[in-house]
C-alpha positions as CSV (number, residue, x, y, z in Angstrom):
1,X,-16.9,15.9,5.9
2,X,-18.0,12.3,4.9
3,X,-17.3,12.6,1.1
4,X,-13.3,14.3,1.8
5,X,-10.3,12.1,1.4
6,X,-7.2,12.3,3.2
7,X,-3.7,11.5,1.8
8,X,-1.9,8.6,3.6
9,X,2.0,9.0,3.3
10,X,4.5,6.1,4.1
11,X,6.7,6.3,7.0
12,X,9.3,7.8,4.4
13,X,6.9,10.8,3.4
14,X,6.1,9.0,0.1
15,X,2.5,8.9,-1.1
16,X,0.5,5.8,-0.6
17,X,-3.4,6.6,-1.4
18,X,-6.1,8.5,-0.5
19,X,-8.7,7.2,1.8
20,X,-12.0,8.1,3.4
21,X,-12.4,10.4,6.2
22,X,-14.0,7.4,7.9
23,X,-11.1,5.2,7.3
24,X,-8.5,7.9,8.3
25,X,-10.1,8.2,11.7
26,X,-9.9,4.4,12.2
27,X,-6.2,4.6,11.3
28,X,-5.7,7.2,14.1
29,X,-8.0,5.2,16.7
30,X,-5.7,1.8,15.9
31,X,-2.8,4.1,16.2
32,X,-0.9,3.1,12.9
33,X,-0.7,6.8,11.4
34,X,-0.4,10.2,12.9
35,X,-1.7,13.3,11.4
36,X,0.9,15.2,9.6
37,X,-1.5,18.4,8.2
38,X,-4.7,19.2,9.5
39,X,-7.7,20.4,7.8
40,X,-9.1,22.4,10.8
41,X,-11.8,21.3,13.5
42,X,-11.9,18.2,15.4
43,X,-13.4,14.9,14.9
44,X,-13.8,13.7,18.6
45,X,-10.8,13.6,20.2
46,X,-8.8,13.9,17.1
47,X,-7.8,16.9,14.7
48,X,-9.6,16.5,11.2
49,X,-6.8,15.3,9.3
50,X,-5.6,16.2,5.8
51,X,-2.7,14.1,5.5
52,X,-1.6,11.2,7.6
53,X,1.8,9.3,7.8
54,X,2.0,5.8,8.7
55,X,3.9,4.9,12.0
56,X,5.5,2.0,10.2
57,X,7.1,1.7,6.7
58,X,4.9,-0.2,4.3
59,X,6.8,-2.0,1.3
60,X,5.2,-1.1,-2.0
61,X,7.0,-3.9,-4.1
62,X,3.6,-3.7,-6.1
63,X,4.7,-0.6,-7.6
64,X,7.5,-1.8,-9.3
65,X,6.1,-5.4,-10.4
66,X,6.4,-6.5,-14.1
67,X,3.1,-7.7,-15.7
68,X,1.0,-4.7,-14.8
69,X,-2.5,-5.0,-16.4
70,X,-3.0,-3.5,-19.7
71,X,-6.2,-1.2,-19.5
72,X,-7.5,1.9,-21.7
73,X,-6.9,4.3,-18.6
74,X,-3.4,2.7,-18.2
75,X,-2.5,3.4,-21.7
76,X,-3.6,7.0,-21.7
77,X,-1.9,7.5,-18.4
78,X,1.6,6.0,-20.0
79,X,1.3,8.1,-23.2
80,X,-0.3,11.5,-21.9
81,X,-0.3,12.5,-25.5
82,X,-1.5,11.8,-28.7
83,X,1.0,9.3,-30.2
84,X,0.5,10.6,-33.8
85,X,0.1,14.4,-33.4
86,X,0.9,15.1,-29.8
87,X,-2.5,16.4,-28.8
88,X,-4.7,15.9,-26.1
89,X,-5.0,12.0,-25.5
90,X,-8.8,11.3,-25.6
91,X,-9.0,7.6,-26.8
92,X,-6.8,4.3,-27.6
93,X,-5.9,3.3,-30.9
94,X,-4.5,-0.3,-31.7
95,X,-1.7,-0.2,-33.9
96,X,-2.6,-3.2,-35.7
97,X,-6.5,-2.7,-35.8
98,X,-8.8,-5.2,-33.8
99,X,-10.5,-5.9,-37.1
100,X,-7.2,-7.6,-38.3
101,X,-6.7,-9.6,-35.0
102,X,-5.0,-6.9,-33.1
103,X,-5.2,-7.0,-29.2
104,X,-5.2,-4.4,-26.6
105,X,-1.5,-5.0,-25.4
106,X,1.0,-2.5,-24.2
107,X,2.7,-3.0,-27.5
108,X,0.0,-2.7,-29.8
109,X,-2.0,0.1,-28.2
110,X,-1.2,3.8,-27.8
111,X,-3.5,7.1,-26.8
112,X,-4.8,8.9,-29.4
113,X,-6.9,12.2,-30.1
114,X,-10.3,11.6,-31.5
115,X,-9.2,13.1,-35.0
116,X,-6.1,11.0,-35.5
117,X,-7.9,7.9,-34.5
118,X,-10.6,8.4,-36.9
119,X,-8.1,9.5,-39.6
120,X,-6.0,6.1,-39.2
121,X,-9.3,4.1,-39.1
122,X,-8.7,0.2,-39.6
123,X,-5.5,0.9,-41.1
124,X,-1.8,0.3,-39.8
125,X,0.5,3.7,-39.1
126,X,2.5,2.6,-42.2
127,X,-0.5,2.4,-44.1
128,X,-2.2,5.8,-43.0
129,X,0.9,7.7,-43.6
130,X,1.0,8.4,-39.5
131,X,4.2,7.5,-37.8
132,X,4.2,7.2,-34.0
133,X,5.8,10.0,-32.1
134,X,6.6,7.2,-29.1
135,X,7.5,3.5,-29.1
136,X,4.8,1.6,-26.9
137,X,6.1,-0.6,-24.4
138,X,5.2,-1.9,-20.8
139,X,5.7,0.4,-18.5
140,X,8.3,-0.4,-15.5
141,X,5.8,1.1,-12.7
142,X,2.2,0.9,-12.1
143,X,0.2,3.6,-14.1
144,X,-2.6,5.2,-12.0
């Protein structure tokens, strides 16, 4: 039970995050959340929670802010497929290669499968004859 996670919903039933069982029980003790769905069993006076809902609404402006941090995992989550062939996104490719001064930015990086990434090598997509299936841009929401 110590390694189990509990889903936390906002008061409006929007999913917010996952927390540890220990954190979930502390939220119940402080009465900042109520049990929406039980996992079965009891933890002291409380039912073992599977899903909690916050009692008060929490404003989540962070989900819509500009300037989201650009990381390789965020690029793969944004694209969800190889930008060259549409296959499984396994790595990140720089449109302008790093060897030519390209950096990891939202506009210069796309998700790619290993085969396409190796085929493109240190060339631009036009030099490699590999047109992009998508236009890379900064997402308007947080990628997780």
